[in-house]
PDB file with SEQRES, HELIX, SHEET and CRYST1 records, atoms N, CA, C and O in Angstrom:
SEQRES   1 A   87  MET TYR TYR VAL TYR VAL ILE CYS ASP SER LYS GLY LYS          
SEQRES   2 A   87  PRO TYR ILE GLY TYR THR ASP ASP LEU GLU LYS ARG LEU          
SEQRES   3 A   87  GLU SER HIS ASN GLU GLY LEU ASN LYS SER THR LYS ASN          
SEQRES   4 A   87  ARG GLU TRP GLU LEU VAL TYR TYR GLU ALA TYR LYS SER          
SEQRES   5 A   87  LYS GLN ASP ALA MET GLN ARG GLU LYS ARG LEU LYS ARG          
SEQRES   6 A   87  SER GLY GLN ALA ARG ARG TRP LEU LYS ASP ARG ILE LYS          
SEQRES   7 A   87  THR SER ILE THR LEU GLY ARG ASP ARG                          
HELIX    1 AA1 LEU A   22  ASN A   30  1                                   9    
HELIX    2 AA2 LYS A   35  THR A   37  5                                   3    
HELIX    3 AA3 LYS A   53  ARG A   65  1                                  13    
HELIX    4 AA4 GLY A   67  ARG A   76  1                                  10    
HELIX    5 AA5 LYS A   78  ARG A   85  1                                   8    
SHEET    1 AA1 3 PRO A  14  THR A  19  0                                        
SHEET    2 AA1 3 TYR A   2  CYS A   8 -1                                        
SHEET    3 AA1 3 GLU A  43  TYR A  50 -1                                        
CRYST1    1.000    1.000    1.000  90.00  90.00  90.00 P 1           1          
ATOM      1  N   MET A   1       0.842  -1.188   0.000  1.00  0.00           N  
ATOM      2  CA  MET A   1       0.000   0.000   0.000  1.00  0.00           C  
ATOM      3  C   MET A   1       0.885   1.249   0.000  1.00  0.00           C  
ATOM      4  O   MET A   1       2.018   1.239   0.481  1.00  0.00           O  
ATOM      5  N   TYR A   2       0.331   2.306  -0.550  1.00  0.00           N  
ATOM      6  CA  TYR A   2       0.984   3.607  -0.573  1.00  0.00           C  
ATOM      7  C   TYR A   2       0.050   4.593   0.120  1.00  0.00           C  
ATOM      8  O   TYR A   2      -1.174   4.481   0.038  1.00  0.00           O  
ATOM      9  N   TYR A   3       0.648   5.546   0.794  1.00  0.00           N  
ATOM     10  CA  TYR A   3      -0.130   6.466   1.617  1.00  0.00           C  
ATOM     11  C   TYR A   3       0.200   7.913   1.280  1.00  0.00           C  
ATOM     12  O   TYR A   3       1.362   8.274   1.090  1.00  0.00           O  
ATOM     13  N   VAL A   4      -0.832   8.725   1.210  1.00  0.00           N  
ATOM     14  CA  VAL A   4      -0.689  10.173   1.181  1.00  0.00           C  
ATOM     15  C   VAL A   4      -1.019  10.598   2.599  1.00  0.00           C  
ATOM     16  O   VAL A   4      -2.050  10.207   3.146  1.00  0.00           O  
ATOM     17  N   TYR A   5      -0.149  11.395   3.195  1.00  0.00           N  
ATOM     18  CA  TYR A   5      -0.327  11.716   4.608  1.00  0.00           C  
ATOM     19  C   TYR A   5      -0.185  13.210   4.868  1.00  0.00           C  
ATOM     20  O   TYR A   5       0.418  13.950   4.090  1.00  0.00           O  
ATOM     21  N   VAL A   6      -0.759  13.619   5.982  1.00  0.00           N  
ATOM     22  CA  VAL A   6      -0.605  14.988   6.469  1.00  0.00           C  
ATOM     23  C   VAL A   6      -0.087  14.882   7.889  1.00  0.00           C  
ATOM     24  O   VAL A   6      -0.668  14.200   8.734  1.00  0.00           O  
ATOM     25  N   ILE A   7       1.019  15.571   8.136  1.00  0.00           N  
ATOM     26  CA  ILE A   7       1.549  15.673   9.489  1.00  0.00           C  
ATOM     27  C   ILE A   7       1.517  17.148   9.872  1.00  0.00           C  
ATOM     28  O   ILE A   7       1.582  18.024   9.009  1.00  0.00           O  
ATOM     29  N   CYS A   8       1.417  17.413  11.162  1.00  0.00           N  
ATOM     30  CA  CYS A   8       1.405  18.790  11.658  1.00  0.00           C  
ATOM     31  C   CYS A   8       2.445  18.941  12.752  1.00  0.00           C  
ATOM     32  O   CYS A   8       2.697  18.017  13.524  1.00  0.00           O  
ATOM     33  N   ASP A   9       3.044  20.121  12.805  1.00  0.00           N  
ATOM     34  CA  ASP A   9       3.949  20.415  13.904  1.00  0.00           C  
ATOM     35  C   ASP A   9       3.154  20.993  15.073  1.00  0.00           C  
ATOM     36  O   ASP A   9       1.929  21.086  14.996  1.00  0.00           O  
ATOM     37  N   SER A  10       3.821  21.376  16.135  1.00  0.00           N  
ATOM     38  CA  SER A  10       3.131  21.847  17.348  1.00  0.00           C  
ATOM     39  C   SER A  10       2.371  23.152  17.138  1.00  0.00           C  
ATOM     40  O   SER A  10       1.496  23.490  17.935  1.00  0.00           O  
ATOM     41  N   LYS A  11       2.695  23.892  16.072  1.00  0.00           N  
ATOM     42  CA  LYS A  11       1.985  25.130  15.764  1.00  0.00           C  
ATOM     43  C   LYS A  11       0.828  24.903  14.802  1.00  0.00           C  
ATOM     44  O   LYS A  11       0.125  25.845  14.437  1.00  0.00           O  
ATOM     45  N   GLY A  12       0.630  23.649  14.390  1.00  0.00           N  
ATOM     46  CA  GLY A  12      -0.452  23.317  13.472  1.00  0.00           C  
ATOM     47  C   GLY A  12      -0.085  23.460  12.009  1.00  0.00           C  
ATOM     48  O   GLY A  12      -0.954  23.366  11.142  1.00  0.00           O  
ATOM     49  N   LYS A  13       1.211  23.690  11.715  1.00  0.00           N  
ATOM     50  CA  LYS A  13       1.644  23.815  10.323  1.00  0.00           C  
ATOM     51  C   LYS A  13       1.642  22.431   9.677  1.00  0.00           C  
ATOM     52  O   LYS A  13       2.310  21.517  10.161  1.00  0.00           O  
ATOM     53  N   PRO A  14       0.894  22.277   8.586  1.00  0.00           N  
ATOM     54  CA  PRO A  14       0.814  20.959   7.941  1.00  0.00           C  
ATOM     55  C   PRO A  14       1.929  20.725   6.926  1.00  0.00           C  
ATOM     56  O   PRO A  14       2.478  21.665   6.350  1.00  0.00           O  
ATOM     57  N   TYR A  15       2.245  19.457   6.725  1.00  0.00           N  
ATOM     58  CA  TYR A  15       3.148  19.013   5.670  1.00  0.00           C  
ATOM     59  C   TYR A  15       2.478  17.817   5.005  1.00  0.00           C  
ATOM     60  O   TYR A  15       1.960  16.934   5.690  1.00  0.00           O  
ATOM     61  N   ILE A  16       2.487  17.784   3.676  1.00  0.00           N  
ATOM     62  CA  ILE A  16       1.848  16.713   2.905  1.00  0.00           C  
ATOM     63  C   ILE A  16       2.928  15.908   2.203  1.00  0.00           C  
ATOM     64  O   ILE A  16       3.861  16.474   1.631  1.00  0.00           O  
ATOM     65  N   GLY A  17       2.801  14.577   2.247  1.00  0.00           N  
ATOM     66  CA  GLY A  17       3.749  13.717   1.555  1.00  0.00           C  
ATOM     67  C   GLY A  17       3.119  12.393   1.195  1.00  0.00           C  
ATOM     68  O   GLY A  17       1.934  12.171   1.444  1.00  0.00           O  
ATOM     69  N   TYR A  18       3.923  11.497   0.598  1.00  0.00           N  
ATOM     70  CA  TYR A  18       3.451  10.138   0.325  1.00  0.00           C  
ATOM     71  C   TYR A  18       4.571   9.161   0.653  1.00  0.00           C  
ATOM     72  O   TYR A  18       5.748   9.518   0.619  1.00  0.00           O  
ATOM     73  N   THR A  19       4.197   7.933   0.970  1.00  0.00           N  
ATOM     74  CA  THR A  19       5.158   6.918   1.367  1.00  0.00           C  
ATOM     75  C   THR A  19       4.534   5.536   1.253  1.00  0.00           C  
ATOM     76  O   THR A  19       3.325   5.403   1.063  1.00  0.00           O  
ATOM     77  N   ASP A  20       5.363   4.518   1.370  1.00  0.00           N  
ATOM     78  CA  ASP A  20       4.838   3.158   1.449  1.00  0.00           C  
ATOM     79  C   ASP A  20       4.970   2.606   2.863  1.00  0.00           C  
ATOM     80  O   ASP A  20       4.593   1.462   3.120  1.00  0.00           O  
ATOM     81  N   ASP A  21       5.505   3.414   3.786  1.00  0.00           N  
ATOM     82  CA  ASP A  21       5.653   2.998   5.186  1.00  0.00           C  
ATOM     83  C   ASP A  21       5.441   4.215   6.089  1.00  0.00           C  
ATOM     84  O   ASP A  21       6.375   4.974   6.346  1.00  0.00           O  
ATOM     85  N   LEU A  22       4.226   4.394   6.561  1.00  0.00           N  
ATOM     86  CA  LEU A  22       3.876   5.575   7.359  1.00  0.00           C  
ATOM     87  C   LEU A  22       4.704   5.700   8.633  1.00  0.00           C  
ATOM     88  O   LEU A  22       5.214   6.776   8.946  1.00  0.00           O  
ATOM     89  N   GLU A  23       4.835   4.610   9.359  1.00  0.00           N  
ATOM     90  CA  GLU A  23       5.549   4.649  10.634  1.00  0.00           C  
ATOM     91  C   GLU A  23       7.009   5.062  10.438  1.00  0.00           C  
ATOM     92  O   GLU A  23       7.513   5.934  11.146  1.00  0.00           O  
ATOM     93  N   LYS A  24       7.665   4.448   9.498  1.00  0.00           N  
ATOM     94  CA  LYS A  24       9.068   4.761   9.229  1.00  0.00           C  
ATOM     95  C   LYS A  24       9.226   6.202   8.737  1.00  0.00           C  
ATOM     96  O   LYS A  24      10.173   6.890   9.116  1.00  0.00           O  
ATOM     97  N   ARG A  25       8.305   6.651   7.900  1.00  0.00           N  
ATOM     98  CA  ARG A  25       8.373   8.013   7.362  1.00  0.00           C  
ATOM     99  C   ARG A  25       8.183   9.049   8.461  1.00  0.00           C  
ATOM    100  O   ARG A  25       8.886  10.059   8.479  1.00  0.00           O  
ATOM    101  N   LEU A  26       7.254   8.820   9.370  1.00  0.00           N  
ATOM    102  CA  LEU A  26       7.049   9.747  10.484  1.00  0.00           C  
ATOM    103  C   LEU A  26       8.296   9.804  11.361  1.00  0.00           C  
ATOM    104  O   LEU A  26       8.697  10.879  11.808  1.00  0.00           O  
ATOM    105  N   GLU A  27       8.903   8.654  11.604  1.00  0.00           N  
ATOM    106  CA  GLU A  27      10.159   8.623  12.376  1.00  0.00           C  
ATOM    107  C   GLU A  27      11.238   9.458  11.695  1.00  0.00           C  
ATOM    108  O   GLU A  27      11.952  10.208  12.361  1.00  0.00           O  
ATOM    109  N   SER A  28      11.362   9.338  10.379  1.00  0.00           N  
ATOM    110  CA  SER A  28      12.398  10.097   9.675  1.00  0.00           C  
ATOM    111  C   SER A  28      12.134  11.600   9.750  1.00  0.00           C  
ATOM    112  O   SER A  28      13.077  12.386   9.837  1.00  0.00           O  
ATOM    113  N   HIS A  29      10.867  12.009   9.718  1.00  0.00           N  
ATOM    114  CA  HIS A  29      10.549  13.430   9.889  1.00  0.00           C  
ATOM    115  C   HIS A  29      10.961  13.895  11.292  1.00  0.00           C  
ATOM    116  O   HIS A  29      11.574  14.952  11.440  1.00  0.00           O  
ATOM    117  N   ASN A  30      10.629  13.119  12.300  1.00  0.00           N  
ATOM    118  CA  ASN A  30      10.920  13.517  13.684  1.00  0.00           C  
ATOM    119  C   ASN A  30      12.388  13.398  14.053  1.00  0.00           C  
ATOM    120  O   ASN A  30      12.830  14.024  15.016  1.00  0.00           O  
ATOM    121  N   GLU A  31      13.150  12.611  13.314  1.00  0.00           N  
ATOM    122  CA  GLU A  31      14.584  12.491  13.568  1.00  0.00           C  
ATOM    123  C   GLU A  31      15.387  13.540  12.808  1.00  0.00           C  
ATOM    124  O   GLU A  31      16.615  13.558  12.887  1.00  0.00           O  
ATOM    125  N   GLY A  32      14.707  14.406  12.076  1.00  0.00           N  
ATOM    126  CA  GLY A  32      15.377  15.490  11.360  1.00  0.00           C  
ATOM    127  C   GLY A  32      16.083  15.045  10.091  1.00  0.00           C  
ATOM    128  O   GLY A  32      17.015  15.710   9.640  1.00  0.00           O  
ATOM    129  N   LEU A  33      15.658  13.941   9.511  1.00  0.00           N  
ATOM    130  CA  LEU A  33      16.307  13.409   8.318  1.00  0.00           C  
ATOM    131  C   LEU A  33      15.775  14.025   7.025  1.00  0.00           C  
ATOM    132  O   LEU A  33      16.296  13.747   5.944  1.00  0.00           O  
ATOM    133  N   ASN A  34      14.752  14.849   7.131  1.00  0.00           N  
ATOM    134  CA  ASN A  34      14.155  15.492   5.962  1.00  0.00           C  
ATOM    135  C   ASN A  34      14.379  16.997   6.047  1.00  0.00           C  
ATOM    136  O   ASN A  34      13.984  17.638   7.021  1.00  0.00           O  
ATOM    137  N   LYS A  35      15.009  17.548   5.032  1.00  0.00           N  
ATOM    138  CA  LYS A  35      15.371  18.965   5.025  1.00  0.00           C  
ATOM    139  C   LYS A  35      14.167  19.892   5.289  1.00  0.00           C  
ATOM    140  O   LYS A  35      14.275  20.847   6.057  1.00  0.00           O  
ATOM    141  N   SER A  36      13.045  19.608   4.659  1.00  0.00           N  
ATOM    142  CA  SER A  36      11.898  20.516   4.763  1.00  0.00           C  
ATOM    143  C   SER A  36      11.144  20.405   6.087  1.00  0.00           C  
ATOM    144  O   SER A  36      10.326  21.273   6.392  1.00  0.00           O  
ATOM    145  N   THR A  37      11.391  19.373   6.873  1.00  0.00           N  
ATOM    146  CA  THR A  37      10.665  19.213   8.144  1.00  0.00           C  
ATOM    147  C   THR A  37      11.623  19.122   9.337  1.00  0.00           C  
ATOM    148  O   THR A  37      11.230  18.690  10.421  1.00  0.00           O  
ATOM    149  N   LYS A  38      12.837  19.516   9.139  1.00  0.00           N  
ATOM    150  CA  LYS A  38      13.873  19.420  10.165  1.00  0.00           C  
ATOM    151  C   LYS A  38      13.590  20.345  11.351  1.00  0.00           C  
ATOM    152  O   LYS A  38      12.970  21.397  11.198  1.00  0.00           O  
ATOM    153  N   ASN A  39      14.051  19.938  12.525  1.00  0.00           N  
ATOM    154  CA  ASN A  39      14.016  20.739  13.754  1.00  0.00           C  
ATOM    155  C   ASN A  39      12.617  21.004  14.313  1.00  0.00           C  
ATOM    156  O   ASN A  39      12.402  21.985  15.025  1.00  0.00           O  
ATOM    157  N   ARG A  40      11.679  20.133  13.989  1.00  0.00           N  
ATOM    158  CA  ARG A  40      10.339  20.240  14.556  1.00  0.00           C  
ATOM    159  C   ARG A  40       9.824  18.848  14.881  1.00  0.00           C  
ATOM    160  O   ARG A  40      10.268  17.858  14.298  1.00  0.00           O  
ATOM    161  N   GLU A  41       8.888  18.779  15.811  1.00  0.00           N  
ATOM    162  CA  GLU A  41       8.244  17.511  16.128  1.00  0.00           C  
ATOM    163  C   GLU A  41       6.933  17.432  15.355  1.00  0.00           C  
ATOM    164  O   GLU A  41       6.162  18.392  15.327  1.00  0.00           O  
ATOM    165  N   TRP A  42       6.684  16.277  14.724  1.00  0.00           N  
ATOM    166  CA  TRP A  42       5.526  16.107  13.857  1.00  0.00           C  
ATOM    167  C   TRP A  42       4.603  15.029  14.379  1.00  0.00           C  
ATOM    168  O   TRP A  42       5.030  14.067  15.016  1.00  0.00           O  
ATOM    169  N   GLU A  43       3.311  15.217  14.091  1.00  0.00           N  
ATOM    170  CA  GLU A  43       2.302  14.241  14.469  1.00  0.00           C  
ATOM    171  C   GLU A  43       1.439  13.938  13.240  1.00  0.00           C  
ATOM    172  O   GLU A  43       1.040  14.853  12.520  1.00  0.00           O  
ATOM    173  N   LEU A  44       1.157  12.670  13.005  1.00  0.00           N  
ATOM    174  CA  LEU A  44       0.295  12.263  11.904  1.00  0.00           C  
ATOM    175  C   LEU A  44      -1.139  12.653  12.238  1.00  0.00           C  
ATOM    176  O   LEU A  44      -1.652  12.291  13.297  1.00  0.00           O  
ATOM    177  N   VAL A  45      -1.798  13.400  11.326  1.00  0.00           N  
ATOM    178  CA  VAL A  45      -3.180  13.811  11.577  1.00  0.00           C  
ATOM    179  C   VAL A  45      -4.149  13.265  10.536  1.00  0.00           C  
ATOM    180  O   VAL A  45      -5.362  13.295  10.745  1.00  0.00           O  
ATOM    181  N   TYR A  46      -3.617  12.756   9.396  1.00  0.00           N  
ATOM    182  CA  TYR A  46      -4.513  12.282   8.350  1.00  0.00           C  
ATOM    183  C   TYR A  46      -3.722  11.454   7.352  1.00  0.00           C  
ATOM    184  O   TYR A  46      -2.553  11.731   7.085  1.00  0.00           O  
ATOM    185  N   TYR A  47      -4.381  10.422   6.797  1.00  0.00           N  
ATOM    186  CA  TYR A  47      -3.777   9.702   5.669  1.00  0.00           C  
ATOM    187  C   TYR A  47      -4.852   9.071   4.805  1.00  0.00           C  
ATOM    188  O   TYR A  47      -5.977   8.830   5.243  1.00  0.00           O  
ATOM    189  N   GLU A  48      -4.470   8.813   3.565  1.00  0.00           N  
ATOM    190  CA  GLU A  48      -5.301   8.098   2.599  1.00  0.00           C  
ATOM    191  C   GLU A  48      -4.451   6.953   2.068  1.00  0.00           C  
ATOM    192  O   GLU A  48      -3.247   7.118   1.874  1.00  0.00           O  
ATOM    193  N   ALA A  49      -5.057   5.796   1.832  1.00  0.00           N  
ATOM    194  CA  ALA A  49      -4.332   4.613   1.353  1.00  0.00           C  
ATOM    195  C   ALA A  49      -4.680   4.311  -0.096  1.00  0.00           C  
ATOM    196  O   ALA A  49      -5.833   4.429  -0.513  1.00  0.00           O  
ATOM    197  N   TYR A  50      -3.664   3.920  -0.855  1.00  0.00           N  
ATOM    198  CA  TYR A  50      -3.821   3.578  -2.266  1.00  0.00           C  
ATOM    199  C   TYR A  50      -3.050   2.299  -2.576  1.00  0.00           C  
ATOM    200  O   TYR A  50      -1.983   2.062  -2.009  1.00  0.00           O  
ATOM    201  N   LYS A  51      -3.580   1.484  -3.463  1.00  0.00           N  
ATOM    202  CA  LYS A  51      -2.848   0.304  -3.925  1.00  0.00           C  
ATOM    203  C   LYS A  51      -1.781   0.696  -4.944  1.00  0.00           C  
ATOM    204  O   LYS A  51      -0.747   0.036  -5.048  1.00  0.00           O  
ATOM    205  N   SER A  52      -2.026   1.750  -5.681  1.00  0.00           N  
ATOM    206  CA  SER A  52      -1.138   2.184  -6.746  1.00  0.00           C  
ATOM    207  C   SER A  52      -0.229   3.329  -6.299  1.00  0.00           C  
ATOM    208  O   SER A  52      -0.700   4.335  -5.769  1.00  0.00           O  
ATOM    209  N   LYS A  53       1.067   3.168  -6.515  1.00  0.00           N  
ATOM    210  CA  LYS A  53       2.022   4.232  -6.212  1.00  0.00           C  
ATOM    211  C   LYS A  53       1.704   5.470  -7.046  1.00  0.00           C  
ATOM    212  O   LYS A  53       1.778   6.593  -6.547  1.00  0.00           O  
ATOM    213  N   GLN A  54       1.352   5.269  -8.305  1.00  0.00           N  
ATOM    214  CA  GLN A  54       1.044   6.390  -9.187  1.00  0.00           C  
ATOM    215  C   GLN A  54      -0.157   7.188  -8.675  1.00  0.00           C  
ATOM    216  O   GLN A  54      -0.142   8.418  -8.718  1.00  0.00           O  
ATOM    217  N   ASP A  55      -1.190   6.505  -8.194  1.00  0.00           N  
ATOM    218  CA  ASP A  55      -2.360   7.201  -7.639  1.00  0.00           C  
ATOM    219  C   ASP A  55      -1.966   8.045  -6.430  1.00  0.00           C  
ATOM    220  O   ASP A  55      -2.406   9.187  -6.295  1.00  0.00           O  
ATOM    221  N   ALA A  56      -1.137   7.483  -5.555  1.00  0.00           N  
ATOM    222  CA  ALA A  56      -0.697   8.219  -4.365  1.00  0.00           C  
ATOM    223  C   ALA A  56       0.131   9.442  -4.756  1.00  0.00           C  
ATOM    224  O   ALA A  56      -0.039  10.523  -4.193  1.00  0.00           O  
ATOM    225  N   MET A  57       1.020   9.262  -5.716  1.00  0.00           N  
ATOM    226  CA  MET A  57       1.860  10.384  -6.160  1.00  0.00           C  
ATOM    227  C   MET A  57       1.017  11.494  -6.789  1.00  0.00           C  
ATOM    228  O   MET A  57       1.270  12.677  -6.558  1.00  0.00           O  
ATOM    229  N   GLN A  58       0.018  11.111  -7.581  1.00  0.00           N  
ATOM    230  CA  GLN A  58      -0.853  12.113  -8.198  1.00  0.00           C  
ATOM    231  C   GLN A  58      -1.676  12.858  -7.154  1.00  0.00           C  
ATOM    232  O   GLN A  58      -1.873  14.068  -7.265  1.00  0.00           O  
ATOM    233  N   ARG A  59      -2.155  12.144  -6.148  1.00  0.00           N  
ATOM    234  CA  ARG A  59      -2.940  12.793  -5.085  1.00  0.00           C  
ATOM    235  C   ARG A  59      -2.076  13.761  -4.284  1.00  0.00           C  
ATOM    236  O   ARG A  59      -2.507  14.873  -3.977  1.00  0.00           O  
ATOM    237  N   GLU A  60      -0.863  13.342  -3.946  1.00  0.00           N  
ATOM    238  CA  GLU A  60       0.048  14.237  -3.223  1.00  0.00           C  
ATOM    239  C   GLU A  60       0.310  15.494  -4.046  1.00  0.00           C  
ATOM    240  O   GLU A  60       0.246  16.606  -3.522  1.00  0.00           O  
ATOM    241  N   LYS A  61       0.597  15.323  -5.303  1.00  0.00           N  
ATOM    242  CA  LYS A  61       0.862  16.455  -6.194  1.00  0.00           C  
ATOM    243  C   LYS A  61      -0.345  17.396  -6.248  1.00  0.00           C  
ATOM    244  O   LYS A  61      -0.189  18.616  -6.188  1.00  0.00           O  
ATOM    245  N   ARG A  62      -1.543  16.825  -6.362  1.00  0.00           N  
ATOM    246  CA  ARG A  62      -2.766  17.627  -6.414  1.00  0.00           C  
ATOM    247  C   ARG A  62      -2.942  18.429  -5.129  1.00  0.00           C  
ATOM    248  O   ARG A  62      -3.290  19.609  -5.176  1.00  0.00           O  
ATOM    249  N   LEU A  63      -2.706  17.799  -3.988  1.00  0.00           N  
ATOM    250  CA  LEU A  63      -2.859  18.496  -2.708  1.00  0.00           C  
ATOM    251  C   LEU A  63      -1.824  19.601  -2.537  1.00  0.00           C  
ATOM    252  O   LEU A  63      -2.118  20.642  -1.949  1.00  0.00           O  
ATOM    253  N   LYS A  64      -0.625  19.382  -3.043  1.00  0.00           N  
ATOM    254  CA  LYS A  64       0.425  20.390  -2.897  1.00  0.00           C  
ATOM    255  C   LYS A  64       0.247  21.558  -3.863  1.00  0.00           C  
ATOM    256  O   LYS A  64       0.634  22.682  -3.547  1.00  0.00           O  
ATOM    257  N   ARG A  65      -0.328  21.308  -5.026  1.00  0.00           N  
ATOM    258  CA  ARG A  65      -0.405  22.342  -6.062  1.00  0.00           C  
ATOM    259  C   ARG A  65      -1.755  23.028  -6.181  1.00  0.00           C  
ATOM    260  O   ARG A  65      -1.830  24.133  -6.720  1.00  0.00           O  
ATOM    261  N   SER A  66      -2.808  22.416  -5.701  1.00  0.00           N  
ATOM    262  CA  SER A  66      -4.148  22.969  -5.880  1.00  0.00           C  
ATOM    263  C   SER A  66      -4.655  23.588  -4.583  1.00  0.00           C  
ATOM    264  O   SER A  66      -4.847  22.895  -3.583  1.00  0.00           O  
ATOM    265  N   GLY A  67      -4.868  24.887  -4.613  1.00  0.00           N  
ATOM    266  CA  GLY A  67      -5.407  25.566  -3.449  1.00  0.00           C  
ATOM    267  C   GLY A  67      -6.776  25.035  -3.052  1.00  0.00           C  
ATOM    268  O   GLY A  67      -7.088  24.923  -1.866  1.00  0.00           O  
ATOM    269  N   GLN A  68      -7.584  24.712  -4.043  1.00  0.00           N  
ATOM    270  CA  GLN A  68      -8.927  24.193  -3.764  1.00  0.00           C  
ATOM    271  C   GLN A  68      -8.845  22.828  -3.076  1.00  0.00           C  
ATOM    272  O   GLN A  68      -9.594  22.568  -2.135  1.00  0.00           O  
ATOM    273  N   ALA A  69      -7.949  21.959  -3.533  1.00  0.00           N  
ATOM    274  CA  ALA A  69      -7.789  20.637  -2.911  1.00  0.00           C  
ATOM    275  C   ALA A  69      -7.292  20.778  -1.472  1.00  0.00           C  
ATOM    276  O   ALA A  69      -7.759  20.068  -0.583  1.00  0.00           O  
ATOM    277  N   ARG A  70      -6.350  21.688  -1.242  1.00  0.00           N  
ATOM    278  CA  ARG A  70      -5.840  21.930   0.122  1.00  0.00           C  
ATOM    279  C   ARG A  70      -6.932  22.488   1.029  1.00  0.00           C  
ATOM    280  O   ARG A  70      -7.055  22.073   2.181  1.00  0.00           O  
ATOM    281  N   ARG A  71      -7.723  23.423   0.514  1.00  0.00           N  
ATOM    282  CA  ARG A  71      -8.819  23.989   1.318  1.00  0.00           C  
ATOM    283  C   ARG A  71      -9.814  22.902   1.699  1.00  0.00           C  
ATOM    284  O   ARG A  71     -10.258  22.842   2.846  1.00  0.00           O  
ATOM    285  N   TRP A  72     -10.168  22.039   0.742  1.00  0.00           N  
ATOM    286  CA  TRP A  72     -11.086  20.939   1.021  1.00  0.00           C  
ATOM    287  C   TRP A  72     -10.510  20.039   2.107  1.00  0.00           C  
ATOM    288  O   TRP A  72     -11.222  19.656   3.035  1.00  0.00           O  
ATOM    289  N   LEU A  73      -9.233  19.701   1.999  1.00  0.00           N  
ATOM    290  CA  LEU A  73      -8.601  18.825   2.982  1.00  0.00           C  
ATOM    291  C   LEU A  73      -8.533  19.505   4.350  1.00  0.00           C  
ATOM    292  O   LEU A  73      -8.867  18.890   5.363  1.00  0.00           O  
ATOM    293  N   LYS A  74      -8.108  20.758   4.388  1.00  0.00           N  
ATOM    294  CA  LYS A  74      -8.022  21.468   5.669  1.00  0.00           C  
ATOM    295  C   LYS A  74      -9.387  21.570   6.334  1.00  0.00           C  
ATOM    296  O   LYS A  74      -9.493  21.441   7.553  1.00  0.00           O  
ATOM    297  N   ASP A  75     -10.423  21.800   5.549  1.00  0.00           N  
ATOM    298  CA  ASP A  75     -11.773  21.851   6.110  1.00  0.00           C  
ATOM    299  C   ASP A  75     -12.174  20.490   6.664  1.00  0.00           C  
ATOM    300  O   ASP A  75     -12.815  20.404   7.712  1.00  0.00           O  
ATOM    301  N   ARG A  76     -11.801  19.437   5.967  1.00  0.00           N  
ATOM    302  CA  ARG A  76     -12.148  18.079   6.387  1.00  0.00           C  
ATOM    303  C   ARG A  76     -11.444  17.677   7.683  1.00  0.00           C  
ATOM    304  O   ARG A  76     -12.000  16.927   8.486  1.00  0.00           O  
ATOM    305  N   ILE A  77     -10.220  18.173   7.889  1.00  0.00           N  
ATOM    306  CA  ILE A  77      -9.438  17.743   9.068  1.00  0.00           C  
ATOM    307  C   ILE A  77      -9.133  18.902  10.020  1.00  0.00           C  
ATOM    308  O   ILE A  77      -8.178  18.822  10.793  1.00  0.00           O  
ATOM    309  N   LYS A  78      -9.912  19.959   9.980  1.00  0.00           N  
ATOM    310  CA  LYS A  78      -9.612  21.143  10.784  1.00  0.00           C  
ATOM    311  C   LYS A  78      -9.527  20.843  12.281  1.00  0.00           C  
ATOM    312  O   LYS A  78      -8.692  21.428  12.971  1.00  0.00           O  
ATOM    313  N   THR A  79     -10.354  19.962  12.790  1.00  0.00           N  
ATOM    314  CA  THR A  79     -10.290  19.621  14.208  1.00  0.00           C  
ATOM    315  C   THR A  79      -9.002  18.866  14.521  1.00  0.00           C  
ATOM    316  O   THR A  79      -8.397  19.089  15.569  1.00  0.00           O  
ATOM    317  N   SER A  80      -8.583  17.992  13.642  1.00  0.00           N  
ATOM    318  CA  SER A  80      -7.340  17.230  13.848  1.00  0.00           C  
ATOM    319  C   SER A  80      -6.140  18.165  13.875  1.00  0.00           C  
ATOM    320  O   SER A  80      -5.228  17.985  14.681  1.00  0.00           O  
ATOM    321  N   ILE A  81      -6.136  19.170  12.990  1.00  0.00           N  
ATOM    322  CA  ILE A  81      -5.030  20.134  12.973  1.00  0.00           C  
ATOM    323  C   ILE A  81      -5.018  20.926  14.269  1.00  0.00           C  
ATOM    324  O   ILE A  81      -3.951  21.165  14.836  1.00  0.00           O  
ATOM    325  N   THR A  82      -6.181  21.335  14.746  1.00  0.00           N  
ATOM    326  CA  THR A  82      -6.274  22.076  16.010  1.00  0.00           C  
ATOM    327  C   THR A  82      -5.784  21.223  17.175  1.00  0.00           C  
ATOM    328  O   THR A  82      -5.084  21.725  18.055  1.00  0.00           O  
ATOM    329  N   LEU A  83      -6.140  19.949  17.191  1.00  0.00           N  
ATOM    330  CA  LEU A  83      -5.693  19.058  18.263  1.00  0.00           C  
ATOM    331  C   LEU A  83      -4.178  18.925  18.271  1.00  0.00           C  
ATOM    332  O   LEU A  83      -3.578  18.762  19.333  1.00  0.00           O  
ATOM    333  N   GLY A  84      -3.550  18.992  17.097  1.00  0.00           N  
ATOM    334  CA  GLY A  84      -2.093  18.919  17.012  1.00  0.00           C  
ATOM    335  C   GLY A  84      -1.424  20.073  17.741  1.00  0.00           C  
ATOM    336  O   GLY A  84      -0.323  19.913  18.266  1.00  0.00           O  
ATOM    337  N   ARG A  85      -2.071  21.237  17.784  1.00  0.00           N  
ATOM    338  CA  ARG A  85      -1.523  22.404  18.491  1.00  0.00           C  
ATOM    339  C   ARG A  85      -1.663  22.281  19.997  1.00  0.00           C  
ATOM    340  O   ARG A  85      -0.941  22.943  20.742  1.00  0.00           O  
ATOM    341  N   ASP A  86      -2.593  21.434  20.458  1.00  0.00           N  
ATOM    342  CA  ASP A  86      -2.863  21.318  21.889  1.00  0.00           C  
ATOM    343  C   ASP A  86      -1.959  20.308  22.592  1.00  0.00           C  
ATOM    344  O   ASP A  86      -2.144  20.053  23.782  1.00  0.00           O  
ATOM    345  N   ARG A  87      -1.011  19.743  21.907  1.00  0.00           N  
ATOM    346  CA  ARG A  87      -0.147  18.724  22.516  1.00  0.00           C  
ATOM    347  C   ARG A  87       0.590  19.214  23.711  1.00  0.00           C  
ATOM    348  O   ARG A  87       1.351  18.461  24.319  1.00  0.00           O  
TER     349      ARG A  87                                                      
END                                                                             
């Protein structure tokens, strides 16, 4: 399976990515191994699962590039993002 995921830092700032191993990917974000998410603690707040790597990659790209897709997602998970700030 492939996953499109949203993680948030303690301020509620989201990051969108895709992976085939959610647990390992979250660990790499929190260990500072990713340049764009370095020096912050991240929490998984949302994911979608796909059988196809291509489908997951296209969804990630759509979420990163389309303001409308991001707004829809943020509206769908707004409570989860808020809870991430309350840690």
